[in-house]
C-alpha positions as MATLAB code, in Angstrom:
seq = 'XXXXXXXXXXXXXXXXXXXXXXXXXXXXXXXXXXXXXXXXXXXXXXXXXXXXXXXXXXXXXXXXXXXXXXXXXXXXXXXXXXXXXXXXXXXXXXXXXXXXXXXXXXXXXXXXXXXXXXXXXXXXXXXXXXXXXXXXXXXXXXXXXXXXXXXXXXXXXXXXXXXXXXXXXXXXXXXXXXXXXXXXXXXXXXXXXXXXXXXXXXXXXXXXXXXXXXXXXXXXXXXXXXXXXXXXXXXXXXXXXXXXXXXXXXXXXXXXXXXXXXXXXXXXXXXXXXXXXXXXXXXXXXXXXXXXXXXXXXXXXXXXXXXXXXXXXXXXXXXXXXXXXXXXXXXXXXXXXXXXXXXXXXXXXXXXXXXXXXXXXXXXXXXXXXXXXXXXXXXXXXXXXXXXXXXXXXXXXXXXXXXXXXXXXXXXXXXXXXXXXXXXXXXXXXXXXXXXXXXXXXXXXXXXXXXXXXXXXXXXXXXXXXXXXXXXXXXXXXXXXXXXXXXXXXXXXXXXXXXXXXXXXXXXXXXXXXXXXXXXXXXXXXXXXXXXXXXXXXXXXXXXXXXXXXXXXXXXXXXXXXXXXXXXXXXXXXXXXXXXXXXXXXXXXXXXXXXXXXXXXXXXXXXXXXXXXXXXXXXXXXXXXXXXXXXXXXXXXXXXXXXXXXXXXXXXXXXXXXXXXXXXXXXXXXXXXXXXXXXXXXXXXXXXXXXXXXXXXXXXXXXXXXXXXXXXXXXXXXXXXXXX';
ca = [
      35.259    5.190   58.879;
      34.665    7.476   55.877;
      31.699    9.826   55.712;
      30.152   11.231   52.556;
      27.585   13.846   51.667;
      25.382   14.361   48.626;
      27.243   16.285   45.930;
      25.735   19.500   44.613;
      25.216   19.903   40.902;
      23.318   21.974   38.370;
      21.648   18.831   37.010;
      18.205   17.764   38.248;
      17.967   16.046   41.615;
      16.895   12.807   39.978;
      20.427   12.419   38.593;
      22.215   12.795   41.959;
      22.254    9.053   42.600;
      23.658    8.386   39.138;
      26.385   10.981   39.774;
      27.321    9.337   43.083;
      27.517    5.961   41.331;
      29.672    7.566   38.658;
      32.135    8.897   41.245;
      32.223    5.437   42.818;
      33.044    3.918   39.439;
      36.019    6.278   39.057;
      37.219    5.264   42.532;
      36.996    1.592   41.462;
      39.011    2.218   38.321;
      41.734    4.142   40.103;
      41.950    1.583   42.916;
      42.138   -1.442   40.631;
      44.639    0.184   38.261;
      46.891    1.107   41.198;
      46.885   -2.379   42.706;
      49.785   -4.679   41.922;
      48.785   -8.124   40.607;
      50.111   -9.918   43.665;
      49.254   -7.289   46.279;
      46.381   -7.248   48.669;
      43.352   -5.547   47.114;
      42.757   -1.967   48.273;
      39.753   -0.960   50.326;
      36.964    0.239   48.020;
      34.888    2.931   49.717;
      31.484    2.005   48.300;
      29.840    0.113   51.174;
      26.188    0.377   52.085;
      24.979    3.417   53.967;
      23.089    3.511   57.205;
      22.063    6.220   59.648;
      23.998    6.096   62.899;
      21.052    7.056   65.043;
      22.625    6.103   68.335;
      25.483    8.594   67.865;
      23.221   11.507   66.976;
      22.188   13.988   69.731;
      18.559   13.859   70.928;
      16.757   17.177   70.386;
      13.134   18.240   70.548;
      11.219   19.484   67.528;
      11.333   23.051   68.798;
      15.049   22.853   69.401;
      15.492   21.465   65.904;
      13.642   24.417   64.353;
      15.586   26.963   66.336;
      18.932   25.294   65.920;
      21.099   25.622   62.818;
      22.782   22.326   63.542;
      23.455   20.145   60.462;
      21.454   17.054   59.496;
      22.410   13.778   61.202;
      25.586   12.403   59.654;
      25.233    9.343   57.386;
      28.146    6.982   57.626;
      29.369    4.263   55.306;
      30.133    0.949   56.879;
      32.047   -1.860   55.272;
      30.005   -5.084   54.850;
      31.305   -8.092   56.728;
      30.916  -11.459   54.996;
      30.543  -14.561   57.185;
      32.016  -16.757   54.435;
      34.045  -14.707   51.908;
      35.000  -17.838   49.955;
      31.353  -18.755   49.431;
      30.578  -15.146   48.454;
      33.396  -15.283   45.902;
      31.848  -18.410   44.331;
      28.498  -16.620   44.128;
      30.144  -13.561   42.558;
      32.135  -15.471   39.906;
      29.236  -16.371   37.509;
      27.784  -12.878   37.928;
      31.029  -11.265   36.770;
      31.432  -13.750   33.926;
      27.945  -12.837   32.672;
      28.710   -9.096   32.536;
      29.000   -7.187   29.257;
      30.913   -3.905   28.723;
      27.578   -2.058   28.340;
      26.433   -2.734   31.939;
      27.982    0.270   33.690;
      25.968    0.102   36.921;
      26.443   -3.650   37.350;
      30.199   -3.416   36.647;
      30.615   -0.730   39.309;
      28.541   -2.598   41.870;
      30.166   -6.005   41.381;
      33.629   -4.416   41.236;
      33.120   -2.867   44.656;
      31.757   -6.127   46.022;
      34.738   -8.055   44.641;
      37.159   -5.685   46.344;
      35.486   -6.129   49.731;
      35.372   -9.921   49.418;
      39.048  -10.147   48.425;
      40.067   -8.115   51.473;
      38.219  -10.477   53.789;
      39.564  -13.734   52.349;
      41.586  -15.728   54.939;
      45.352  -15.588   54.462;
      45.546  -19.369   54.126;
      42.867  -19.526   51.370;
      45.290  -19.625   48.433;
      42.901  -21.085   45.790;
      40.308  -18.460   46.659;
      42.899  -15.678   46.442;
      43.912  -16.912   42.994;
      40.287  -16.982   41.920;
      39.838  -13.462   43.325;
      42.903  -12.267   41.385;
      41.535  -13.797   38.168;
      38.199  -12.068   38.688;
      40.060   -8.840   39.463;
      41.883   -9.107   36.125;
      38.579   -9.716   34.324;
      37.067   -6.663   36.014;
      40.011   -4.475   34.929;
      39.450   -5.541   31.318;
      35.685   -4.997   31.642;
      36.235   -1.503   33.042;
      38.479   -0.607   30.117;
      35.882   -1.867   27.641;
      33.127   -0.078   29.540;
      35.072    3.162   29.393;
      35.361    2.842   25.590;
      31.645    2.047   25.371;
      30.756    5.097   27.463;
      32.888    7.339   25.247;
      31.165    5.933   22.173;
      27.703    6.479   23.661;
      28.704    9.973   24.761;
      29.649   10.803   21.163;
      26.305    9.447   19.954;
      24.479   11.464   22.611;
      26.237   14.647   21.482;
      25.351   13.943   17.853;
      21.714   13.357   18.840;
      21.729   16.638   20.777;
      22.707   18.402   17.536;
      19.807   16.621   15.793;
      17.514   17.753   18.602;
      18.660   21.341   18.236;
      18.026   21.373   14.473;
      14.628   19.724   14.919;
      13.629   22.246   17.584;
      14.789   25.149   15.397;
      12.671   23.821   12.539;
       9.663   23.081   14.734;
       9.680   19.390   13.759;
       7.991   17.618   16.642;
       8.424   14.061   15.385;
      12.140   14.547   14.744;
      12.523   16.213   18.157;
      10.842   13.319   19.954;
      12.993   10.823   18.076;
      16.218   12.697   18.896;
      15.218   13.009   22.564;
      14.617    9.257   22.799;
      18.015    8.534   21.223;
      19.698   10.812   23.765;
      17.980    9.042   26.661;
      19.135    5.688   25.293;
      22.708    6.960   24.975;
      22.581    8.349   28.532;
      21.721    5.035   30.178;
      25.253    3.545   30.303;
      26.999    6.880   31.056;
      28.348    7.813   34.464;
      30.468   10.456   36.123;
      31.740   13.412   34.119;
      30.558   12.014   30.795;
      26.991   11.788   32.052;
      27.145   15.240   33.658;
      28.437   16.829   30.447;
      25.672   15.309   28.300;
      23.007   16.104   30.888;
      24.159   19.724   31.080;
      23.852   20.142   27.287;
      20.466   18.434   27.293;
      19.138   20.729   30.015;
      19.751   23.726   27.735;
      17.090   22.410   25.343;
      14.692   20.908   27.885;
      12.296   23.887   28.016;
      11.924   24.159   24.223;
      11.560   20.383   23.929;
       8.841   20.331   26.566;
       6.998   23.151   24.821;
       7.113   21.337   21.472;
       6.142   18.085   23.153;
       3.134   19.787   24.756;
       2.130   21.119   21.344;
       2.552   17.621   19.869;
       0.359   16.173   22.609;
      -2.287   18.804   21.889;
      -2.111   18.242   18.117;
      -2.317   14.470   18.620;
      -5.383   14.940   20.803;
      -7.071   16.996   18.089;
      -6.271   14.395   15.449;
      -7.615   11.670   17.720;
     -10.832   13.640   18.162;
     -11.122   13.761   14.360;
     -10.649    9.999   14.205;
     -13.326    9.550   16.850;
     -15.698   11.701   14.778;
     -14.826    9.690   11.662;
     -15.449    6.434   13.514;
     -18.836    7.744   14.663;
     -19.657    8.520   11.031;
     -18.543    5.043    9.961;
     -20.732    3.530   12.667;
     -23.765    5.355   11.249;
     -22.893    4.687    7.592;
     -24.161    1.956    5.266;
     -20.640    0.660    4.569;
     -20.588   -3.048    5.357;
     -18.428   -6.124    5.225;
     -14.801   -6.043    4.173;
     -14.812   -2.317    3.325;
     -16.066   -1.488    6.806;
     -13.429   -3.697    8.444;
     -10.729   -2.187    6.239;
     -11.731    1.353    7.239;
     -11.682    0.415   10.945;
      -8.240   -1.169   10.598;
      -6.872    1.919    8.818;
      -8.236    4.139   11.607;
      -6.486    2.013   14.236;
      -3.236    2.164   12.293;
      -3.420    5.960   12.149;
      -4.231    6.088   15.869;
      -1.008    4.193   16.573;
       1.067    6.669   14.564;
      -0.228    9.575   16.681;
       1.374    8.260   19.874;
       0.424    9.719   23.251;
      -1.704   12.825   23.568;
      -3.596   14.928   26.027;
      -6.572   13.080   27.520;
      -4.945    9.959   26.135;
      -6.860    7.350   28.122;
     -10.300    8.932   27.839;
      -9.918    9.488   24.089;
      -8.786    5.904   23.618;
     -11.789    4.557   25.517;
     -14.179    6.564   23.307;
     -12.406    5.504   20.122;
     -12.200    1.840   21.175;
     -15.897    1.677   22.052;
     -16.944    3.263   18.762;
     -14.638    0.994   16.751;
     -15.949   -2.081   18.576;
     -19.533   -1.009   17.857;
     -18.664   -0.280   14.229;
     -16.987   -3.667   13.875;
     -19.920   -5.616   15.352;
     -21.720   -6.008   11.968;
     -18.444   -7.205   10.460;
     -18.439  -10.238   12.758;
     -21.672  -11.495   11.219;
     -20.320  -10.728    7.761;
     -17.113  -12.699    8.296;
     -18.999  -15.526    9.992;
     -21.324  -15.775    7.010;
     -18.390  -15.459    4.647;
     -16.573  -18.310    6.402;
     -19.655  -20.480    6.092;
     -19.988  -19.433    2.470;
     -16.371  -20.430    1.803;
     -17.070  -23.889    3.184;
     -20.269  -24.279    1.166;
     -18.617  -23.021   -2.013;
     -15.771  -25.480   -1.583;
     -18.198  -28.362   -1.103;
     -20.200  -27.278   -4.172;
     -17.077  -27.127   -6.304;
     -15.986  -30.560   -5.113;
     -19.434  -31.864   -6.093;
     -19.130  -30.111   -9.463;
     -15.804  -31.823  -10.156;
     -17.292  -35.180   -9.208;
     -20.185  -34.586  -11.626;
     -17.806  -33.583  -14.426;
     -15.770  -36.746  -13.865;
     -18.949  -38.838  -14.134;
     -20.047  -36.972  -17.292;
     -16.664  -37.391  -18.930;
     -16.566  -41.117  -18.161;
     -20.101  -41.595  -19.505;
     -19.540  -39.615  -22.699;
     -16.115  -41.031  -23.501;
     -17.329  -44.614  -22.803;
     -20.344  -44.210  -25.063;
     -18.224  -42.811  -27.860;
     -15.647  -45.586  -27.529;
     -18.294  -48.305  -27.459;
     -19.957  -46.972  -30.606;
     -16.642  -46.843  -32.436;
     -15.666  -50.374  -31.392;
     -19.058  -51.884  -32.314;
     -19.171  -50.139  -35.623;
     -22.866  -49.477  -35.041;
     -24.237  -47.508  -37.986;
     -27.829  -47.434  -36.941;
     -29.672  -44.138  -37.231;
     -30.113  -43.944  -33.466;
     -26.408  -44.367  -32.745;
     -25.466  -41.903  -35.449;
     -27.872  -39.322  -34.042;
     -26.414  -39.778  -30.572;
     -22.925  -39.243  -31.936;
     -24.044  -36.149  -33.782;
     -25.523  -34.634  -30.615;
     -22.411  -35.425  -28.551;
     -20.638  -32.118  -29.248;
     -23.768  -30.126  -28.363;
     -24.204  -32.022  -25.092;
     -20.580  -31.520  -24.108;
     -20.861  -27.817  -24.910;
     -23.916  -27.548  -22.654;
     -22.090  -29.366  -19.840;
     -19.042  -27.084  -20.126;
     -21.141  -23.887  -20.181;
     -23.139  -24.995  -17.144;
     -19.943  -25.980  -15.287;
     -18.290  -22.627  -15.983;
     -21.332  -20.759  -14.692;
     -21.584  -22.961  -11.583;
     -17.868  -22.536  -10.869;
     -18.294  -18.768  -11.125;
     -21.367  -18.789   -8.873;
     -19.543  -20.732   -6.142;
     -16.769  -18.184   -5.608;
     -14.909  -17.404   -3.430;
     -13.207  -20.415   -1.888;
     -10.562  -20.454    0.848;
      -7.217  -19.839   -0.855;
      -5.441  -22.601    1.060;
      -7.769  -25.173   -0.531;
      -8.298  -23.756   -4.010;
      -5.039  -24.744   -5.747;
      -5.574  -28.490   -5.975;
      -9.279  -28.061   -6.678;
      -8.576  -25.676   -9.565;
      -6.094  -28.134  -11.020;
      -8.723  -30.882  -10.881;
     -11.467  -28.669  -12.374;
      -9.488  -27.263  -15.298;
      -8.070  -30.697  -16.071;
     -11.627  -32.047  -16.414;
     -12.660  -29.114  -18.607;
      -9.687  -29.704  -20.886;
     -10.615  -33.392  -21.210;
     -14.210  -32.499  -22.088;
     -13.083  -29.885  -24.605;
     -10.816  -32.421  -26.249;
     -13.745  -34.831  -26.494;
     -15.894  -32.043  -27.920;
     -13.241  -31.157  -30.517;
     -13.200  -34.760  -31.673;
     -16.991  -34.820  -31.921;
     -17.019  -31.426  -33.643;
     -14.511  -32.596  -36.210;
     -16.722  -35.611  -36.961;
     -19.702  -33.272  -37.376;
     -17.637  -31.010  -39.632;
     -16.757  -33.978  -41.855;
     -20.445  -34.938  -42.141;
     -21.424  -31.380  -43.036;
     -18.748  -31.172  -45.701;
     -20.022  -34.504  -47.045;
     -23.600  -33.163  -47.091;
     -22.423  -30.011  -48.920;
     -20.647  -32.109  -51.511;
     -23.769  -34.254  -52.057;
     -25.977  -31.162  -52.380;
     -23.652  -29.608  -54.934;
     -23.626  -32.857  -56.912;
     -27.444  -32.906  -56.884;
     -27.488  -29.331  -58.135;
     -25.652  -30.518  -61.238;
     -28.000  -33.474  -61.780;
     -30.343  -33.476  -64.796;
     -33.000  -35.419  -62.862;
     -34.641  -32.452  -61.113;
     -37.317  -34.487  -59.313;
     -34.840  -36.961  -57.872;
     -32.461  -34.124  -56.975;
     -35.172  -32.291  -55.006;
     -36.217  -35.472  -53.204;
     -32.609  -36.226  -52.265;
     -32.073  -32.579  -51.203;
     -35.001  -32.767  -48.787;
     -33.492  -35.861  -47.230;
     -30.145  -34.093  -46.942;
     -31.833  -31.165  -45.196;
     -33.429  -33.559  -42.708;
     -30.067  -35.168  -42.022;
     -28.391  -31.761  -41.684;
     -30.685  -30.901  -38.774;
     -29.532  -34.003  -36.923;
     -25.830  -33.252  -37.345;
     -24.392  -31.698  -34.198;
     -22.366  -28.477  -34.120;
     -18.794  -28.116  -35.289;
     -16.518  -25.131  -34.750;
     -18.757  -22.069  -34.342;
     -16.897  -19.969  -36.881;
     -16.885  -22.754  -39.471;
     -20.523  -23.669  -38.815;
     -21.722  -20.390  -40.300;
     -19.731  -20.960  -43.460;
     -20.874  -24.579  -43.758;
     -24.490  -23.531  -43.472;
     -24.152  -20.844  -46.152;
     -22.515  -23.317  -48.526;
     -25.147  -26.006  -47.909;
     -28.036  -23.548  -48.257;
     -26.652  -22.151  -51.494;
     -26.373  -25.663  -52.954;
     -29.968  -26.494  -51.946;
     -31.219  -23.198  -53.377;
     -29.658  -24.186  -56.696;
     -31.630  -27.425  -56.682;
     -35.028  -25.876  -55.938;
     -34.830  -22.827  -58.277;
     -35.823  -22.468  -61.866;
     -34.176  -24.565  -64.502;
     -32.413  -21.421  -65.795;
     -29.429  -22.367  -63.783;
     -29.694  -19.445  -61.285;
     -30.243  -19.647  -57.544;
     -33.012  -17.893  -55.649;
     -30.707  -14.940  -55.089;
     -29.802  -14.779  -58.800;
     -26.321  -16.221  -58.149;
     -24.740  -18.727  -60.568;
     -25.155  -22.364  -59.643;
     -22.255  -23.863  -57.596;
     -20.060  -25.833  -59.989;
     -18.461  -28.348  -57.602;
     -17.175  -29.032  -54.110;
     -13.709  -27.601  -54.778;
     -15.236  -24.299  -55.906;
     -17.480  -24.195  -52.805;
     -14.585  -24.829  -50.453;
     -12.565  -22.088  -52.136;
     -15.359  -19.527  -51.643;
     -15.795  -20.670  -48.029;
     -12.105  -20.019  -47.434;
     -12.438  -16.542  -48.990;
     -15.335  -15.785  -46.658;
     -13.152  -16.718  -43.691;
     -10.350  -14.458  -44.868;
     -12.772  -11.557  -45.287;
     -14.132  -11.935  -41.751;
     -10.634  -12.092  -40.277;
      -9.609   -9.023  -42.237;
     -12.648   -7.049  -41.124;
     -12.077   -8.049  -37.495;
      -8.440   -6.964  -37.627;
      -9.448   -3.628  -39.164;
     -12.071   -2.996  -36.477;
      -9.645   -3.907  -33.683;
      -7.062   -1.476  -35.075;
      -9.619    1.339  -35.348;
     -10.845    0.839  -31.761;
      -7.273    0.758  -30.424;
      -6.479    3.961  -32.298;
      -9.594    5.655  -30.902;
      -8.704    4.591  -27.365;
      -5.187    5.992  -27.710;
      -6.663    9.441  -28.395;
      -8.057    9.498  -24.847;
      -4.502    9.478  -23.461;
      -3.664   12.833  -25.126;
      -3.426   16.014  -23.080;
      -6.254   18.558  -23.313;
      -4.867   20.599  -26.211;
      -3.858   17.564  -28.291;
      -7.223   15.966  -27.563;
      -9.046   19.089  -28.749;
      -7.092   19.059  -32.012;
      -7.741   15.324  -32.511;
     -11.496   15.754  -32.849;
     -11.452   15.594  -36.643;
      -9.323   12.428  -36.447;
     -11.879   10.935  -34.046;
     -14.740   11.682  -36.451;
     -12.867   10.199  -39.435;
     -12.047    6.996  -37.575;
     -15.630    6.730  -36.307;
     -16.877    6.852  -39.909;
     -14.301    4.230  -40.924;
     -15.521    1.994  -38.110;
     -19.156    2.302  -39.214;
     -18.190    1.522  -42.816;
     -16.074   -1.505  -41.838;
     -18.741   -3.042  -39.583;
     -20.276   -5.964  -41.474;
     -23.356   -8.131  -40.840;
     -21.104  -11.124  -41.562;
     -19.608  -10.705  -38.080;
     -22.803  -11.863  -36.362;
     -22.464  -11.816  -32.562;
     -18.902  -10.596  -32.843;
     -20.243   -7.471  -34.498;
     -22.348   -6.770  -31.402;
     -19.205   -6.884  -29.253;
     -17.452   -4.398  -31.529;
     -20.490   -2.123  -31.454;
     -20.586   -2.175  -27.657;
     -16.887   -1.305  -27.449;
     -17.367    1.590  -29.829;
     -20.404    2.861  -27.899;
     -18.380    2.866  -24.663;
     -15.536    4.753  -26.333;
     -17.957    7.285  -27.805;
     -19.433    7.948  -24.352;
     -15.967    8.516  -22.923;
     -15.092   10.864  -25.803;
     -18.261   12.891  -25.289;
     -17.571   13.186  -21.546;
     -13.995   14.328  -22.163;
     -15.052   16.896  -24.756;
     -17.648   18.326  -22.382;
     -14.977   18.682  -19.693;
     -12.387   20.432  -21.889;
     -11.473   23.881  -20.517;
     -13.283   26.760  -22.136;
     -11.663   30.134  -22.893;
     -12.191   31.342  -19.329;
     -10.540   28.238  -17.879;
      -7.694   28.464  -20.379;
      -7.076   32.045  -19.291;
      -7.093   30.931  -15.639;
      -4.534   28.203  -16.395;
      -2.252   30.679  -18.189;
      -2.522   33.234  -15.360;
      -1.772   30.724  -12.612;
       1.162   29.304  -14.579;
       2.731   32.758  -14.989;
       2.447   33.502  -11.265;
       3.702   30.114  -10.096;
       6.682   30.293  -12.454;
       7.677   33.565  -10.776;
       7.316   32.101   -7.275;
       9.187   28.913   -8.230;
      12.137   31.015   -9.415;
      12.050   33.104   -6.209;
      12.052   29.956   -4.033;
      14.951   28.483   -6.028;
      17.060   31.598   -5.364;
      16.267   31.434   -1.633;
      17.037   27.730   -1.343;
      20.378   28.153   -3.131;
      21.541   30.856   -0.666;
      24.699   29.720    1.171;
      24.380   32.066    4.158;
      22.118   34.661    5.731;
      23.571   37.495    3.625;
      22.862   35.705    0.332;
      19.391   34.832    1.611;
      18.684   38.485    2.433;
      20.027   39.554   -0.970;
      17.751   37.066   -2.754;
      14.742   38.345   -0.790;
      15.573   41.960   -1.600;
      15.848   41.115   -5.296;
      12.175   40.115   -5.459;
      10.046   42.967   -6.830;
       6.907   42.989   -4.654;
       5.488   46.006   -6.489;
       5.779   44.188   -9.809;
       3.928   41.219   -8.265;
       1.001   43.478   -7.394;
       0.672   44.580  -11.010;
       0.489   41.045  -12.418;
      -2.882   39.711  -13.550;
      -4.484   37.570  -10.849;
      -6.679   34.465  -11.442;
     -10.429   35.027  -11.777;
     -10.947   32.596   -8.863;
     -10.086   34.306   -5.555;
      -9.161   30.997   -3.913;
      -6.137   30.602   -6.229;
      -5.058   34.188   -5.637;
      -5.290   33.668   -1.866;
      -3.034   30.582   -1.993;
      -0.434   32.384   -4.102;
      -0.423   35.532   -1.920;
      -0.093   33.443    1.255;
       2.777   31.524   -0.325;
       4.612   34.751   -1.162;
       3.985   36.233    2.305;
       5.474   33.171    4.011;
       8.566   33.402    1.793;
       9.080   37.065    2.628;
       8.807   36.336    6.377;
      11.562   33.704    6.257;
      14.986   34.848    7.471;
      17.107   31.851    6.417;
      16.930   28.820    4.162;
      16.165   26.527    7.121;
      12.907   28.460    7.697;
      11.655   27.122    4.373;
      11.762   23.524    5.653;
       8.671   23.973    7.819;
       6.839   25.759    4.998;
       7.809   22.971    2.604;
       6.467   20.294    4.967;
       3.142   22.111    5.283;
       2.870   22.487    1.507;
       3.696   18.796    1.018;
       0.921   17.800    3.429;
      -1.618   19.926    1.535;
      -0.397   18.567   -1.799;
      -0.634   14.963   -0.580;
      -4.231   15.622    0.432;
      -5.081   16.900   -3.071;
      -3.435   13.858   -4.675;
      -5.218   11.443   -2.355;
      -8.619   13.065   -3.034;
      -8.116   12.623   -6.770;
      -6.905    9.027   -6.335;
     -10.148    8.272   -4.508;
     -12.199    9.793   -7.346;
     -10.228    7.878   -9.984;
     -10.138    4.631   -7.949;
      -6.340    4.627   -8.161;
      -4.066    3.153   -5.473;
      -2.629    5.530   -2.863;
       0.965    5.142   -1.544;
       1.138    3.281    1.780;
       2.354    6.415    3.600;
      -1.005    8.113    2.878;
      -3.353    5.161    3.412;
      -4.571    6.557    6.752;
      -5.219    9.934    5.081;
      -7.191    8.184    2.333;
      -9.422    6.466    4.880;
     -10.037    9.768    6.660;
     -10.893   11.545    3.390;
     -13.231    8.746    2.332;
     -15.156    9.115    5.561;
     -15.281   12.908    5.152;
     -16.575   12.500    1.605;
     -19.127    9.983    2.799;
     -20.457   12.553    5.249;
     -20.417   15.334    2.662;
     -22.383   13.467   -0.032;
     -25.253   12.335    2.207;
     -28.453   13.439    0.501;
     -26.662   14.967   -2.508;
     -26.850   13.992   -6.151;
     -23.839   12.240   -7.650;
     -21.603   14.465   -9.799;
     -21.394   13.741  -13.506;
     -18.200   12.386  -15.017;
     -17.582   15.713  -16.797;
     -17.916   17.626  -13.511;
     -15.418   15.280  -11.858;
     -12.886   15.933  -14.647;
     -13.415   19.714  -14.400;
     -12.916   19.543  -10.648;
      -9.682   17.579  -11.104;
      -8.423   20.295  -13.444;
      -9.013   22.947  -10.768;
      -7.302   20.725   -8.193;
      -4.319   20.429  -10.516;
      -4.042   24.227  -10.556;
      -4.356   24.280   -6.775;
      -1.472   21.806   -6.556;
       0.555   24.062   -8.830;
      -0.085   27.025   -6.505;
       1.239   25.274   -3.388;
       4.778   25.892   -2.201;
       7.563   26.034   -1.378;
       8.339   22.538   -2.646;
      11.663   21.158   -3.773;
      11.816   20.289   -7.493;
      12.082   16.588   -6.586;
       9.040   16.666   -4.291;
       6.979   18.693   -6.763;
       7.858   16.249   -9.553;
       6.876   13.272   -7.361;
       3.512   14.833   -6.445;
       2.744   15.940  -10.015;
       3.447   12.451  -11.366;
       1.184   10.975   -8.715;
      -1.556   13.492   -9.535;
      -1.175   12.970  -13.293;
      -1.690    9.199  -12.968;
      -5.055    9.737  -11.283;
      -6.048   12.563  -13.654;
      -5.204   10.433  -16.695;
      -7.402    7.637  -15.331;
     -10.302   10.091  -15.009;
      -9.746   11.455  -18.516;
      -9.775    7.939  -19.961;
     -13.097    7.310  -18.243;
];
């Protein structure tokens, strides 16, 4: 009978069992490799342990304390199987299900197989053959397991190097990630491989625990901030979807923080506040769901009404055409058809707009039905409008012919009848209607004026229909030309808003010239379209005035120049430090910086900028190697991302997904800060963004790639603000 004792090791006690199992695995490998294929299997010394109490001497407690006798001996006993053949059948599917990654199971089942094979009866030939086949499979599994362990050991060693670098740089997230990868790689290891990895890992355990404790503390502080933000959201007036979105973003950020100190108690507080904050959202979404149903039903009813209207109108028009009815009543109905269809379409468009939104899963087919009906009605209206246009052209031609008549009394009587008929003619194309009316009125004026041959406005009498149509066409061309000119001027004015500050300042004379051209080009002939152009110009003018008010004055220009000179010097210093290949080059680059010269340089008039720049320089001078700049760069990137996100909120510009949680937090902070305060003017917002841009420029160290990425992100939001 073989006895064993617990091995001593410099690894933690919790790994003693794993070490014992590892030694057992090596015994299995050696025993199986040494066995001949047709030989009896060797005895594998891995049987269950039990305390042999009956063989131990009986002593009293006092005698035990006084005596230096060793602990009772634990002995290993070999298991005895009542039916080894049956046990072998049980073991077979278990071995077949093994994979090379299951180190513990391979060792355990290998030992069990060895014991069963030894106890098989000599006459049990089929069972012995089965045992030999399983033995061969176990040998192959052990070889594959050994290769897997070596692979995982290499990965563990690589992760230990990652852990070391992360700990040196103070990167908690990277340290936690590397530690988890090492633990995963450790799981299948046994024996010397496990001991070697564990020994290396123990060298970093204290620093890892310290950083982990700091991470837990920092996470707790961030969670307290989220709890405070959730309390603010609970008390705010934000409702509906925006409220739900803010709550969801807070929960997403909470997940990214992981565990923390006071984890459970903080979670309970946060969960209760978020549940309370979400309570009003339930009513909102319930009402919204009901509204979606009602809107869908209303739109279905609208489509049904449009189908009935289209059938009625198209049937009436067809019947009139087939009957050839020329009565005054029928003609009047036909003339009013286009106006009625126009009214139906306008009312339908407004009702469709008023019954939004509708559940997206149901809207596709309904939209297809609705727009198909509108297109049918518009086609019917175009046909009616064309008929009305033909009647108006006919009335114009008759009026012009009357104007040339020598019988003035008959001409005036006929003109009055034409005017009565004109009122009954329905609308045609809106743009053409204005021209038709001017032509008809001019012809009637010629009839009712003096017999001198001049119209009421002193214009020559219209000669004939061809002449009238020609002048109508010219009027159309003039309106189109004026519209194109106004569109070009407004587009040119809007493009000036995209210029940088200095170019925009120099473009003021161009803005004034184009404004005068716009005023000169604006014509009363445009009618309602002229109002639209005027509104667009008024909006542009307001944006121009706001931008001009926000342009930096001489003091701000001096501040920009001063900050730029200082940041250029620091950027060059950081570049020399980052390019250092070793500690000596790093020290040489630091020594090359002239601190006394820095003190003599002109500082910004705003102390906050000077403080950022001085702190940036001090942190660079404290660094001893290029790796030290990584932590400083991460801190600067966090501050820069905050500045960018704040401006994106002001400009209502999208924030990258990585900073969505930060955006939600900042929005809540801003909500708290603006309670009871007057809203800032647009010019003040632009001025503030300019200062924030300088603050971004002061931050560092940042790699050129990161600085470029942040500046582009900031510039997008700033440009949106400048454009108004």
